[in-house]
N, CA and C atoms of all chains as a GROMACS GRO file, in nm:
protein
  654
    1ARG      N    1   7.485  12.582  10.613
    1ARG     CA    2   7.406  12.660  10.516
    1ARG      C    3   7.270  12.591  10.496
    2LYS      N    4   7.162  12.669  10.490
    2LYS     CA    5   7.029  12.612  10.474
    2LYS      C    6   7.015  12.553  10.334
    3GLU      N    7   6.928  12.452  10.323
    3GLU     CA    8   6.908  12.386  10.195
    3GLU      C    9   6.850  12.483  10.092
    4VAL      N   10   6.756  12.565  10.134
    4VAL     CA   11   6.702  12.668  10.045
    4VAL      C   12   6.690  12.798  10.122
    5GLU      N   13   6.711  12.908  10.052
    5GLU     CA   14   6.699  13.039  10.115
    5GLU      C   15   6.616  13.130  10.025
    6GLN      N   16   6.532  13.209  10.088
    6GLN     CA   17   6.445  13.298  10.014
    6GLN      C   18   6.450  13.438  10.073
    7ASP      N   19   6.431  13.536   9.988
    7ASP     CA   20   6.415  13.674  10.033
    7ASP      C   21   6.277  13.682  10.098
    8PRO      N   22   6.272  13.716  10.227
    8PRO     CA   23   6.142  13.716  10.296
    8PRO      C   24   6.046  13.824  10.250
    9GLY      N   25   6.099  13.926  10.180
    9GLY     CA   26   6.014  14.037  10.138
    9GLY      C   27   5.985  14.129  10.257
   10PRO      N   28   5.870  14.190  10.265
   10PRO     CA   29   5.758  14.168  10.173
   10PRO      C   30   5.776  14.243  10.040
   11PHE      N   31   5.721  14.186   9.938
   11PHE     CA   32   5.712  14.250   9.809
   11PHE      C   33   5.572  14.313   9.802
   12ASN      N   34   5.568  14.443   9.788
   12ASN     CA   35   5.441  14.514   9.775
   12ASN      C   36   5.432  14.568   9.634
   13VAL      N   37   5.336  14.520   9.557
   13VAL     CA   38   5.325  14.562   9.417
   13VAL      C   39   5.182  14.604   9.387
   14PRO      N   40   5.164  14.692   9.287
   14PRO     CA   41   5.026  14.729   9.249
   14PRO      C   42   4.966  14.621   9.160
   15GLU      N   43   4.837  14.616   9.161
   15GLU     CA   44   4.764  14.524   9.073
   15GLU      C   45   4.810  14.544   8.928
   16GLY      N   46   4.830  14.433   8.858
   16GLY     CA   47   4.871  14.442   8.719
   16GLY      C   48   5.022  14.440   8.698
   17ALA      N   49   5.096  14.453   8.805
   17ALA     CA   50   5.243  14.455   8.793
   17ALA      C   51   5.298  14.315   8.769
   18THR      N   52   5.420  14.313   8.722
   18THR     CA   53   5.495  14.188   8.711
   18THR      C   54   5.593  14.183   8.827
   19VAL      N   55   5.598  14.070   8.893
   19VAL     CA   56   5.687  14.056   9.009
   19VAL      C   57   5.759  13.923   8.999
   20ALA      N   58   5.883  13.924   9.045
   20ALA     CA   59   5.960  13.798   9.043
   20ALA      C   60   6.039  13.786   9.172
   21PHE      N   61   6.050  13.666   9.221
   21PHE     CA   62   6.137  13.641   9.335
   21PHE      C   63   6.207  13.508   9.320
   22ASN      N   64   6.318  13.497   9.392
   22ASN     CA   65   6.407  13.383   9.376
   22ASN      C   66   6.417  13.298   9.502
   23CYS      N   67   6.468  13.180   9.480
   23CYS     CA   68   6.497  13.086   9.588
   23CYS      C   69   6.632  13.024   9.555
   24THR      N   70   6.730  13.044   9.641
   24THR     CA   71   6.861  12.984   9.617
   24THR      C   72   6.871  12.852   9.693
   25TYR      N   73   6.947  12.760   9.636
   25TYR     CA   74   6.959  12.629   9.700
   25TYR      C   75   7.105  12.588   9.707
   26SER      N   76   7.134  12.502   9.802
   26SER     CA   77   7.273  12.467   9.830
   26SER      C   78   7.316  12.333   9.770
   27ASN      N   79   7.221  12.243   9.746
   27ASN     CA   80   7.254  12.110   9.696
   27ASN      C   81   7.258  12.112   9.544
   28SER      N   82   7.378  12.109   9.488
   28SER     CA   83   7.392  12.119   9.344
   28SER      C   84   7.331  12.000   9.270
   29ALA      N   85   7.302  11.892   9.343
   29ALA     CA   86   7.242  11.774   9.280
   29ALA      C   87   7.092  11.789   9.260
   30SER      N   88   7.031  11.888   9.322
   30SER     CA   89   6.886  11.908   9.309
   30SER      C   90   6.853  11.942   9.164
   31GLN      N   91   6.756  11.871   9.109
   31GLN     CA   92   6.723  11.892   8.968
   31GLN      C   93   6.583  11.945   8.946
   32SER      N   94   6.502  11.939   9.048
   32SER     CA   95   6.367  11.991   9.033
   32SER      C   96   6.315  12.038   9.168
   33PHE      N   97   6.219  12.125   9.161
   33PHE     CA   98   6.168  12.191   9.281
   33PHE      C   99   6.016  12.209   9.271
   34PHE      N  100   5.960  12.247   9.383
   34PHE     CA  101   5.819  12.286   9.386
   34PHE      C  102   5.808  12.426   9.442
   35TRP      N  103   5.712  12.502   9.390
   35TRP     CA  104   5.667  12.625   9.454
   35TRP      C  105   5.530  12.596   9.518
   36TYR      N  106   5.518  12.640   9.643
   36TYR     CA  107   5.390  12.634   9.713
   36TYR      C  108   5.347  12.776   9.746
   37ARG      N  109   5.216  12.798   9.754
   37ARG     CA  110   5.168  12.925   9.804
   37ARG      C  111   5.094  12.898   9.934
   38GLN      N  112   5.109  12.992  10.026
   38GLN     CA  113   5.043  12.979  10.156
   38GLN      C  114   4.971  13.109  10.186
   39ASP      N  115   4.840  13.101  10.192
   39ASP     CA  116   4.760  13.216  10.230
   39ASP      C  117   4.766  13.232  10.381
   40CYS      N  118   4.737  13.354  10.426
   40CYS     CA  119   4.744  13.384  10.568
   40CYS      C  120   4.656  13.288  10.649
   41ARG      N  121   4.716  13.223  10.748
   41ARG     CA  122   4.647  13.132  10.838
   41ARG      C  123   4.589  13.009  10.768
   42LYS      N  124   4.649  12.974  10.655
   42LYS     CA  125   4.608  12.854  10.583
   42LYS      C  126   4.729  12.764  10.564
   43GLU      N  127   4.703  12.642  10.513
   43GLU     CA  128   4.812  12.550  10.488
   43GLU      C  129   4.876  12.579  10.352
   44PRO      N  130   5.002  12.538  10.331
   44PRO     CA  131   5.064  12.552  10.198
   44PRO      C  132   4.990  12.466  10.096
   45LYS      N  133   4.982  12.520   9.974
   45LYS     CA  134   4.921  12.446   9.863
   45LYS      C  135   5.015  12.448   9.745
   46LEU      N  136   5.026  12.334   9.678
   46LEU     CA  137   5.116  12.323   9.565
   46LEU      C  138   5.075  12.418   9.454
   47LEU      N  139   5.171  12.497   9.407
   47LEU     CA  140   5.146  12.592   9.299
   47LEU      C  141   5.195  12.534   9.166
   48MET      N  142   5.323  12.497   9.162
   48MET     CA  143   5.375  12.440   9.039
   48MET      C  144   5.510  12.376   9.063
   49SER      N  145   5.547  12.290   8.967
   49SER     CA  146   5.678  12.225   8.969
   49SER      C  147   5.776  12.308   8.886
   50VAL      N  148   5.902  12.287   8.912
   50VAL     CA  149   6.007  12.355   8.836
   50VAL      C  150   6.110  12.253   8.793
   51TYR      N  151   6.130  12.241   8.662
   51TYR     CA  152   6.231  12.150   8.611
   51TYR      C  153   6.333  12.233   8.534
   52SER      N  154   6.436  12.166   8.484
   52SER     CA  155   6.542  12.238   8.414
   52SER      C  156   6.488  12.308   8.290
   53SER      N  157   6.378  12.258   8.235
   53SER     CA  158   6.319  12.320   8.116
   53SER      C  159   6.224  12.432   8.152
   54GLY      N  160   6.207  12.458   8.282
   54GLY     CA  161   6.115  12.562   8.324
   54GLY      C  162   5.972  12.513   8.321
   55ASN      N  163   5.881  12.600   8.360
   55ASN     CA  164   5.740  12.564   8.364
   55ASN      C  165   5.657  12.691   8.358
   56GLU      N  166   5.549  12.685   8.283
   56GLU     CA  167   5.461  12.802   8.273
   56GLU      C  168   5.318  12.756   8.292
   57ASP      N  169   5.244  12.832   8.371
   57ASP     CA  170   5.105  12.800   8.395
   57ASP      C  171   5.028  12.932   8.403
   58GLY      N  172   4.971  12.971   8.291
   58GLY     CA  173   4.897  13.098   8.289
   58GLY      C  174   4.989  13.216   8.314
   59ARG      N  175   4.961  13.289   8.419
   59ARG     CA  176   5.040  13.408   8.451
   59ARG      C  177   5.169  13.376   8.528
   60PHE      N  178   5.189  13.251   8.559
   60PHE     CA  179   5.302  13.210   8.642
   60PHE      C  180   5.408  13.138   8.558
   61THR      N  181   5.532  13.180   8.577
   61THR     CA  182   5.644  13.113   8.510
   61THR      C  183   5.751  13.083   8.612
   62ALA      N  184   5.794  12.958   8.614
   62ALA     CA  185   5.899  12.918   8.707
   62ALA      C  186   6.019  12.869   8.627
   63GLN      N  187   6.137  12.908   8.672
   63GLN     CA  188   6.258  12.867   8.601
   63GLN      C  189   6.363  12.819   8.700
   64LEU      N  190   6.450  12.734   8.650
   64LEU     CA  191   6.559  12.679   8.730
   64LEU      C  192   6.691  12.718   8.664
   65ASN      N  193   6.778  12.782   8.739
   65ASN     CA  194   6.910  12.819   8.691
   65ASN      C  195   7.011  12.733   8.767
   66ARG      N  196   7.055  12.626   8.703
   66ARG     CA  197   7.141  12.530   8.773
   66ARG      C  198   7.282  12.585   8.792
   67ALA      N  199   7.326  12.669   8.698
   67ALA     CA  200   7.461  12.724   8.708
   67ALA      C  201   7.475  12.812   8.832
   68SER      N  202   7.373  12.891   8.859
   68SER     CA  203   7.377  12.982   8.974
   68SER      C  204   7.299  12.928   9.093
   69GLN      N  205   7.241  12.812   9.078
   69GLN     CA  206   7.169  12.743   9.186
   69GLN      C  207   7.058  12.828   9.247
   70TYR      N  208   6.967  12.869   9.158
   70TYR     CA  209   6.847  12.933   9.211
   70TYR      C  210   6.729  12.900   9.121
   71ILE      N  211   6.610  12.910   9.180
   71ILE     CA  212   6.488  12.900   9.101
   71ILE      C  213   6.414  13.032   9.115
   72SER      N  214   6.335  13.062   9.017
   72SER     CA  215   6.262  13.189   9.018
   72SER      C  216   6.115  13.164   8.992
   73LEU      N  217   6.035  13.256   9.041
   73LEU     CA  218   5.891  13.255   9.013
   73LEU      C  219   5.853  13.394   8.965
   74LEU      N  220   5.797  13.400   8.846
   74LEU     CA  221   5.754  13.526   8.786
   74LEU      C  222   5.603  13.526   8.778
   75ILE      N  223   5.544  13.632   8.827
   75ILE     CA  224   5.398  13.647   8.819
   75ILE      C  225   5.368  13.770   8.735
   76ARG      N  226   5.297  13.748   8.628
   76ARG     CA  227   5.258  13.860   8.540
   76ARG      C  228   5.116  13.904   8.572
   77ASP      N  229   5.088  14.031   8.543
   77ASP     CA  230   4.953  14.084   8.561
   77ASP      C  231   4.898  14.042   8.698
   78SER      N  232   4.970  14.076   8.802
   78SER     CA  233   4.935  14.029   8.936
   78SER      C  234   4.795  14.073   8.978
   79LYS      N  235   4.730  13.985   9.049
   79LYS     CA  236   4.594  14.006   9.100
   79LYS      C  237   4.598  14.021   9.252
   80LEU      N  238   4.494  14.080   9.306
   80LEU     CA  239   4.484  14.092   9.452
   80LEU      C  240   4.492  13.953   9.516
   81SER      N  241   4.434  13.855   9.448
   81SER     CA  242   4.429  13.718   9.502
   81SER      C  243   4.565  13.648   9.501
   82ASP      N  244   4.664  13.710   9.439
   82ASP     CA  245   4.798  13.651   9.441
   82ASP      C  246   4.870  13.680   9.573
   83SER      N  247   4.814  13.767   9.653
   83SER     CA  248   4.874  13.800   9.783
   83SER      C  249   4.882  13.674   9.868
   84ALA      N  250   5.004  13.638   9.904
   84ALA     CA  251   5.028  13.514   9.978
   84ALA      C  252   5.178  13.507  10.007
   85THR      N  253   5.217  13.403  10.078
   85THR     CA  254   5.358  13.372  10.095
   85THR      C  255   5.393  13.257  10.002
   86TYR      N  256   5.503  13.270   9.931
   86TYR     CA  257   5.544  13.169   9.834
   86TYR      C  258   5.667  13.095   9.888
   87LEU      N  259   5.653  12.964   9.895
   87LEU     CA  260   5.756  12.878   9.954
   87LEU      C  261   5.817  12.790   9.847
   88CYS      N  262   5.946  12.766   9.855
   88CYS     CA  263   6.010  12.673   9.762
   88CYS      C  264   6.067  12.555   9.841
   89VAL      N  265   6.075  12.440   9.774
   89VAL     CA  266   6.130  12.319   9.834
   89VAL      C  267   6.182  12.230   9.722
   90PRO      N  268   6.298  12.166   9.742
   90PRO     CA  269   6.345  12.072   9.641
   90PRO      C  270   6.251  11.952   9.634
   91LYS      N  271   6.233  11.899   9.513
   91LYS     CA  272   6.150  11.780   9.496
   91LYS      C  273   6.213  11.666   9.575
   92GLY      N  274   6.133  11.602   9.657
   92GLY     CA  275   6.186  11.494   9.739
   92GLY      C  276   6.247  11.543   9.869
   93GLY      N  277   6.257  11.676   9.883
   93GLY     CA  278   6.314  11.731  10.005
   93GLY      C  279   6.205  11.775  10.102
   94MET      N  280   6.244  11.797  10.223
   94MET     CA  281   6.148  11.839  10.325
   94MET      C  282   6.187  11.969  10.391
   95ARG      N  283   6.294  12.030  10.343
   95ARG     CA  284   6.340  12.155  10.403
   95ARG      C  285   6.288  12.272  10.320
   96PHE      N  286   6.181  12.332  10.369
   96PHE     CA  287   6.121  12.445  10.299
   96PHE      C  288   6.200  12.571  10.327
   97GLY      N  289   6.195  12.665  10.230
   97GLY     CA  290   6.245  12.796  10.257
   97GLY      C  291   6.151  12.868  10.352
   98ALA      N  292   6.194  12.984  10.400
   98ALA     CA  293   6.113  13.061  10.495
   98ALA      C  294   5.995  13.129  10.427
   99GLY      N  295   6.003  13.137  10.292
   99GLY     CA  296   5.892  13.197  10.219
   99GLY      C  297   5.915  13.343  10.187
  100THR      N  298   5.856  13.385  10.075
  100THR     CA  299   5.857  13.525  10.034
  100THR      C  300   5.714  13.575  10.036
  101ARG      N  301   5.694  13.684  10.109
  101ARG     CA  302   5.559  13.737  10.123
  101ARG      C  303   5.531  13.839  10.014
  102LEU      N  304   5.422  13.819   9.943
  102LEU     CA  305   5.379  13.909   9.837
  102LEU      C  306   5.246  13.972   9.875
  103THR      N  307   5.240  14.104   9.862
  103THR     CA  308   5.113  14.175   9.879
  103THR      C  309   5.085  14.253   9.753
  104VAL      N  310   4.972  14.226   9.691
  104VAL     CA  311   4.929  14.299   9.572
  104VAL      C  312   4.824  14.400   9.615
  105LYS      N  313   4.846  14.526   9.582
  105LYS     CA  314   4.756  14.632   9.628
  105LYS      C  315   4.676  14.690   9.512
  106PRO      N  316   4.556  14.736   9.543
  106PRO     CA  317   4.472  14.792   9.436
  106PRO      C  318   4.532  14.920   9.378
  107GLU      N  319   3.823  11.383   9.585
  107GLU     CA  320   3.915  11.306   9.672
  107GLU      C  321   3.932  11.381   9.803
  108ALA      N  322   3.920  11.308   9.915
  108ALA     CA  323   3.934  11.373  10.044
  108ALA      C  324   4.078  11.413  10.065
  109GLY      N  325   4.096  11.526  10.134
  109GLY     CA  326   4.231  11.574  10.162
  109GLY      C  327   4.284  11.519  10.292
  110VAL      N  328   4.392  11.576  10.338
  110VAL     CA  329   4.452  11.538  10.465
  110VAL      C  330   4.367  11.598  10.577
  111ALA      N  331   4.329  11.514  10.671
  111ALA     CA  332   4.247  11.558  10.783
  111ALA      C  333   4.332  11.571  10.908
  112GLN      N  334   4.307  11.676  10.985
  112GLN     CA  335   4.377  11.694  11.111
  112GLN      C  336   4.277  11.738  11.217
  113SER      N  337   4.306  11.697  11.340
  113SER     CA  338   4.227  11.747  11.453
  113SER      C  339   4.313  11.746  11.578
  114PRO      N  340   4.283  11.832  11.675
  114PRO     CA  341   4.185  11.940  11.663
  114PRO      C  342   4.239  12.052  11.575
  115ARG      N  343   4.160  12.149  11.543
  115ARG     CA  344   4.207  12.263  11.466
  115ARG      C  345   4.275  12.367  11.554
  116TYR      N  346   4.231  12.375  11.676
  116TYR     CA  347   4.288  12.471  11.771
  116TYR      C  348   4.302  12.404  11.907
  117LYS      N  349   4.408  12.443  11.978
  117LYS     CA  350   4.427  12.389  12.112
  117LYS      C  351   4.500  12.493  12.195
  118ILE      N  352   4.448  12.517  12.314
  118ILE     CA  353   4.514  12.608  12.408
  118ILE      C  354   4.541  12.529  12.534
  119ILE      N  355   4.667  12.527  12.575
  119ILE     CA  356   4.704  12.456  12.697
  119ILE      C  357   4.800  12.542  12.778
  120GLU      N  358   4.823  12.500  12.901
  120GLU     CA  359   4.921  12.568  12.983
  120GLU      C  360   5.053  12.492  12.973
  121LYS      N  361   5.161  12.565  12.997
  121LYS     CA  362   5.292  12.500  12.990
  121LYS      C  363   5.296  12.385  13.090
  122ARG      N  364   5.372  12.284  13.051
  122ARG     CA  365   5.391  12.160  13.126
  122ARG      C  366   5.275  12.062  13.107
  123GLN      N  367   5.168  12.104  13.040
  123GLN     CA  368   5.062  12.009  13.010
  123GLN      C  369   5.100  11.927  12.888
  124SER      N  370   5.021  11.824  12.860
  124SER     CA  371   5.042  11.738  12.745
  124SER      C  372   4.936  11.766  12.640
  125VAL      N  373   4.970  11.737  12.515
  125VAL     CA  374   4.874  11.757  12.406
  125VAL      C  375   4.903  11.655  12.297
  126ALA      N  376   4.800  11.617  12.224
  126ALA     CA  377   4.817  11.522  12.114
  126ALA      C  378   4.740  11.571  11.992
  127PHE      N  379   4.800  11.550  11.877
  127PHE     CA  380   4.738  11.589  11.751
  127PHE      C  381   4.720  11.464  11.666
  128TRP      N  382   4.616  11.466  11.584
  128TRP     CA  383   4.586  11.350  11.501
  128TRP      C  384   4.586  11.389  11.354
  129CYS      N  385   4.630  11.297  11.269
  129CYS     CA  386   4.633  11.321  11.125
  129CYS      C  387   4.589  11.197  11.050
  130ASN      N  388   4.504  11.218  10.951
  130ASN     CA  389   4.465  11.110  10.860
  130ASN      C  390   4.505  11.152  10.719
  131PRO      N  391   4.603  11.086  10.658
  131PRO     CA  392   4.653  11.130  10.527
  131PRO      C  393   4.558  11.094  10.414
  132ILE      N  394   4.592  11.137  10.296
  132ILE     CA  395   4.515  11.100  10.177
  132ILE      C  396   4.531  10.950  10.156
  133SER      N  397   4.421  10.886  10.122
  133SER     CA  398   4.421  10.742  10.106
  133SER      C  399   4.525  10.698  10.003
  134GLY      N  400   4.606  10.600  10.042
  134GLY     CA  401   4.706  10.546   9.950
  134GLY      C  402   4.843  10.613   9.959
  135HIS      N  403   4.851  10.724  10.031
  135HIS     CA  404   4.981  10.791  10.044
  135HIS      C  405   5.062  10.722  10.153
  136ALA      N  406   5.176  10.666  10.113
  136ALA     CA  407   5.258  10.592  10.209
  136ALA      C  408   5.342  10.684  10.296
  137THR      N  409   5.375  10.801  10.244
  137THR     CA  410   5.464  10.891  10.317
  137THR      C  411   5.384  11.001  10.387
  138LEU      N  412   5.416  11.020  10.512
  138LEU     CA  413   5.347  11.119  10.595
  138LEU      C  414   5.451  11.203  10.668
  139TYR      N  415   5.424  11.331  10.678
  139TYR     CA  416   5.514  11.424  10.744
  139TYR      C  417   5.439  11.500  10.854
  140TRP      N  418   5.512  11.535  10.958
  140TRP     CA  419   5.468  11.634  11.055
  140TRP      C  420   5.565  11.751  11.049
  141TYR      N  421   5.508  11.872  11.039
  141TYR     CA  422   5.586  11.995  11.038
  141TYR      C  423   5.540  12.085  11.152
  142GLN      N  424   5.633  12.167  11.198
  142GLN     CA  425   5.602  12.275  11.291
  142GLN      C  426   5.624  12.407  11.217
  143GLN      N  427   5.525  12.494  11.220
  143GLN     CA  428   5.542  12.623  11.156
  143GLN      C  429   5.517  12.733  11.257
  144ILE      N  430   5.623  12.805  11.286
  144ILE     CA  431   5.615  12.921  11.375
  144ILE      C  432   5.585  13.043  11.288
  145LEU      N  433   5.509  13.135  11.343
  145LEU     CA  434   5.465  13.253  11.268
  145LEU      C  435   5.583  13.322  11.200
  146GLY      N  436   5.569  13.344  11.069
  146GLY     CA  437   5.672  13.416  10.994
  146GLY      C  438   5.783  13.327  10.940
  147GLN      N  439   5.775  13.197  10.967
  147GLN     CA  440   5.877  13.104  10.920
  147GLN      C  441   5.816  12.999  10.830
  148GLY      N  442   5.901  12.930  10.755
  148GLY     CA  443   5.853  12.818  10.674
  148GLY      C  444   5.830  12.696  10.759
  149PRO      N  445   5.760  12.597  10.706
  149PRO     CA  446   5.739  12.473  10.782
  149PRO      C  447   5.872  12.405  10.812
  150LYS      N  448   5.886  12.359  10.934
  150LYS     CA  449   6.007  12.287  10.976
  150LYS      C  450   5.971  12.142  10.997
  151LEU      N  451   6.041  12.053  10.926
  151LEU     CA  452   6.011  11.911  10.938
  151LEU      C  453   6.041  11.860  11.078
  152LEU      N  454   5.945  11.789  11.136
  152LEU     CA  455   5.967  11.722  11.265
  152LEU      C  456   5.996  11.574  11.243
  153ILE      N  457   5.914  11.509  11.161
  153ILE     CA  458   5.931  11.366  11.141
  153ILE      C  459   5.868  11.323  11.010
  154GLN      N  460   5.930  11.224  10.946
  154GLN     CA  461   5.877  11.167  10.823
  154GLN      C  462   5.858  11.017  10.843
  155PHE      N  463   5.741  10.969  10.805
  155PHE     CA  464   5.710  10.826  10.809
  155PHE      C  465   5.697  10.773  10.666
  156GLN      N  466   5.743  10.651  10.648
  156GLN     CA  467   5.714  10.576  10.526
  156GLN      C  468   5.638  10.453  10.576
  157ASN      N  469   5.509  10.446  10.542
  157ASN     CA  470   5.420  10.346  10.602
  157ASN      C  471   5.427  10.362  10.754
  158ASN      N  472   5.463  10.261  10.830
  158ASN     CA  473   5.468  10.278  10.975
  158ASN      C  474   5.609  10.292  11.028
  159GLY      N  475   5.706  10.310  10.938
  159GLY     CA  476   5.844  10.326  10.979
  159GLY      C  477   5.891  10.470  10.973
  160VAL      N  478   5.980  10.508  11.065
  160VAL     CA  479   6.035  10.644  11.069
  160VAL      C  480   6.152  10.654  10.970
  161VAL      N  481   6.144  10.755  10.881
  161VAL     CA  482   6.251  10.778  10.784
  161VAL      C  483   6.347  10.885  10.835
  162ASP      N  484   6.291  10.991  10.892
  162ASP     CA  485   6.374  11.104  10.938
  162ASP      C  486   6.307  11.167  11.059
  163ASP      N  487   6.373  11.162  11.171
  163ASP     CA  488   6.324  11.232  11.290
  163ASP      C  489   6.436  11.313  11.352
  164SER      N  490   6.530  11.355  11.269
  164SER     CA  491   6.648  11.424  11.319
  164SER      C  492   6.617  11.558  11.383
  165GLN      N  493   6.505  11.621  11.347
  165GLN     CA  494   6.472  11.751  11.404
  165GLN      C  495   6.359  11.743  11.506
  166LEU      N  496   6.325  11.624  11.546
  166LEU     CA  497   6.221  11.607  11.648
  166LEU      C  498   6.283  11.616  11.787
  167PRO      N  499   6.237  11.709  11.870
  167PRO     CA  500   6.291  11.718  12.008
  167PRO      C  501   6.241  11.599  12.090
  168LYS      N  502   6.318  11.496  12.091
  168LYS     CA  503   6.269  11.367  12.141
  168LYS      C  504   6.250  11.364  12.293
  169ASP      N  505   6.303  11.465  12.361
  169ASP     CA  506   6.281  11.467  12.505
  169ASP      C  507   6.137  11.502  12.540
  170ARG      N  508   6.066  11.564  12.444
  170ARG     CA  509   5.928  11.604  12.475
  170ARG      C  510   5.829  11.568  12.366
  171PHE      N  511   5.877  11.546  12.246
  171PHE     CA  512   5.790  11.516  12.132
  171PHE      C  513   5.798  11.367  12.098
  172SER      N  514   5.685  11.310  12.063
  172SER     CA  515   5.683  11.172  12.013
  172SER      C  516   5.576  11.162  11.906
  173ALA      N  517   5.597  11.069  11.815
  173ALA     CA  518   5.499  11.049  11.708
  173ALA      C  519   5.494  10.902  11.673
  174GLU      N  520   5.377  10.861  11.627
  174GLU     CA  521   5.364  10.722  11.585
  174GLU      C  522   5.265  10.710  11.470
  175ARG      N  523   5.281  10.602  11.398
  175ARG     CA  524   5.193  10.571  11.286
  175ARG      C  525   5.181  10.420  11.281
  176LEU      N  526   5.115  10.367  11.382
  176LEU     CA  527   5.120  10.224  11.410
  176LEU      C  528   5.074  10.136  11.295
  177LYS      N  529   4.968  10.172  11.228
  177LYS     CA  530   4.914  10.086  11.122
  177LYS      C  531   4.945  10.140  10.984
  178GLY      N  532   5.034  10.239  10.978
  178GLY     CA  533   5.073  10.292  10.849
  178GLY      C  534   4.971  10.382  10.784
  179VAL      N  535   4.872  10.426  10.861
  179VAL     CA  536   4.770  10.517  10.803
  179VAL      C  537   4.766  10.644  10.888
  180ASP      N  538   4.680  10.645  10.990
  180ASP     CA  539   4.671  10.760  11.079
  180ASP      C  540   4.799  10.778  11.158
  181SER      N  541   4.820  10.901  11.202
  181SER     CA  542   4.936  10.930  11.284
  181SER      C  543   4.898  11.024  11.397
  182THR      N  544   4.970  11.012  11.508
  182THR     CA  545   4.952  11.106  11.618
  182THR      C  546   5.087  11.166  11.654
  183LEU      N  547   5.084  11.291  11.693
  183LEU     CA  548   5.202  11.364  11.741
  183LEU      C  549   5.170  11.411  11.882
  184LYS      N  550   5.260  11.385  11.975
  184LYS     CA  551   5.236  11.422  12.113
  184LYS      C  552   5.348  11.511  12.164
  185ILE      N  553   5.309  11.604  12.250
  185ILE     CA  554   5.405  11.690  12.318
  185ILE      C  555   5.381  11.674  12.468
  186GLN      N  556   5.486  11.638  12.539
  186GLN     CA  557   5.472  11.617  12.683
  186GLN      C  558   5.607  11.636  12.752
  187PRO      N  559   5.627  11.737  12.833
  187PRO     CA  560   5.537  11.849  12.863
  187PRO      C  561   5.559  11.963  12.765
  188ALA      N  562   5.458  12.043  12.744
  188ALA     CA  563   5.467  12.154  12.650
  188ALA      C  564   5.541  12.272  12.712
  189LYS      N  565   5.611  12.346  12.624
  189LYS     CA  566   5.679  12.468  12.663
  189LYS      C  567   5.618  12.585  12.585
  190LEU      N  568   5.644  12.705  12.633
  190LEU     CA  569   5.589  12.823  12.566
  190LEU      C  570   5.632  12.828  12.419
  191GLU      N  571   5.758  12.790  12.392
  191GLU     CA  572   5.809  12.799  12.256
  191GLU      C  573   5.750  12.695  12.161
  192ASP      N  574   5.667  12.606  12.212
  192ASP     CA  575   5.599  12.509  12.126
  192ASP      C  576   5.476  12.569  12.059
  193SER      N  577   5.440  12.690  12.096
  193SER     CA  578   5.326  12.757  12.031
  193SER      C  579   5.356  12.772  11.882
  194ALA      N  580   5.273  12.713  11.801
  194ALA     CA  581   5.298  12.708  11.656
  194ALA      C  582   5.178  12.641  11.590
  195VAL      N  583   5.185  12.633  11.458
  195VAL     CA  584   5.090  12.551  11.384
  195VAL      C  585   5.159  12.420  11.349
  196TYR      N  586   5.091  12.310  11.377
  196TYR     CA  587   5.146  12.178  11.347
  196TYR      C  588   5.073  12.125  11.223
  197LEU      N  589   5.151  12.108  11.118
  197LEU     CA  590   5.098  12.067  10.989
  197LEU      C  591   5.132  11.922  10.961
  198CYS      N  592   5.034  11.851  10.912
  198CYS     CA  593   5.056  11.715  10.864
  198CYS      C  594   5.046  11.718  10.712
  199ALA      N  595   5.129  11.642  10.645
  199ALA     CA  596   5.124  11.635  10.500
  199ALA      C  597   5.145  11.490  10.456
  200SER      N  598   5.086  11.456  10.343
  200SER     CA  599   5.116  11.326  10.282
  200SER      C  600   5.158  11.348  10.138
  201ARG      N  601   5.222  11.251  10.083
  201ARG     CA  602   5.293  11.272   9.957
  201ARG      C  603   5.254  11.170   9.851
  202THR      N  604   5.246  11.221   9.726
  202THR     CA  605   5.221  11.133   9.613
  202THR      C  606   5.352  11.066   9.571
  203ASP      N  607   5.341  10.975   9.475
  203ASP     CA  608   5.461  10.910   9.420
  203ASP      C  609   5.549  11.008   9.344
  204TYR      N  610   5.494  11.126   9.311
  204TYR     CA  611   5.570  11.228   9.240
  204TYR      C  612   5.626  11.333   9.335
  205ASN      N  613   5.626  11.301   9.463
  205ASN     CA  614   5.683  11.388   9.567
  205ASN      C  615   5.603  11.515   9.593
  206GLU      N  616   5.480  11.522   9.542
  206GLU     CA  617   5.396  11.638   9.571
  206GLU      C  618   5.335  11.619   9.708
  207GLN      N  619   5.354  11.719   9.793
  207GLN     CA  620   5.300  11.710   9.928
  207GLN      C  621   5.166  11.783   9.934
  208PHE      N  622   5.073  11.721  10.004
  208PHE     CA  623   4.943  11.781  10.030
  208PHE      C  624   4.929  11.797  10.181
  209PHE      N  625   4.898  11.919  10.220
  209PHE     CA  626   4.894  11.952  10.362
  209PHE      C  627   4.751  11.950  10.416
  210GLY      N  628   4.742  11.914  10.543
  210GLY     CA  629   4.617  11.931  10.615
  210GLY      C  630   4.604  12.075  10.660
  211PRO      N  631   4.488  12.109  10.720
  211PRO     CA  632   4.464  12.248  10.762
  211PRO      C  633   4.547  12.290  10.882
  212GLY      N  634   4.609  12.196  10.950
  212GLY     CA  635   4.694  12.229  11.063
  212GLY      C  636   4.620  12.237  11.196
  213THR      N  637   4.697  12.224  11.303
  213THR     CA  638   4.647  12.247  11.439
  213THR      C  639   4.723  12.364  11.496
  214ARG      N  640   4.649  12.467  11.536
  214ARG     CA  641   4.712  12.587  11.594
  214ARG      C  642   4.720  12.567  11.744
  215LEU      N  643   4.843  12.554  11.796
  215LEU     CA  644   4.865  12.532  11.939
  215LEU      C  645   4.912  12.660  12.005
  216THR      N  646   4.847  12.695  12.113
  216THR     CA  647   4.890  12.807  12.197
  216THR      C  648   4.923  12.752  12.334
  217VAL      N  649   5.044  12.778  12.378
  217VAL     CA  650   5.088  12.735  12.512
  217VAL      C  651   5.100  12.859  12.600
  218LEU      N  652   5.023  12.860  12.708
  218LEU     CA  653   5.021  12.978  12.797
  218LEU      C  654   5.109  12.958  12.919
   0.00000   0.00000   0.00000
């Protein structure tokens, strides 16, 4: 079983919508994670950390559900510039998920 | 602060040829990674260095891939001989003490 698994999408949403996607993980000992965003033909860039207490940064909210072993990323009031692939990885781990592709349309 | 530097940015070679990629991590980052990213997939770890020592190379195809970080700073990744399926983006990343990885712009390799 892969260390992390993600719904590849694509998620196509209109501007202003709220969208959420999950990342499931197999190692029950994992306590924190990172979300990265990767724009087309660019390198991944760190978006935010996820701890058991969750994390919020502007329009982005990340949560960790340890009982069900998944993390989530919620984007509110989505912008065209949010279009990217979102990757999750356990903190300290090197096995990235395949990524979830988000397209925000006008 | 300067980011992770990689060169070349693009490389086109024919199968069975050799190729080398170079990476200069963020100053002070002891941990360096090389990833292979095939279109539509997440980055796949090839090798992890801690200073000049190898921590994890379990997914490195050692019959054709090699990597080194002799002085614990710059690193090179070599493929010899290349196969068609090696066409991918090769990403180098270095890591802070808080496990945050910072990626270079990558080298896009096309094997014909």
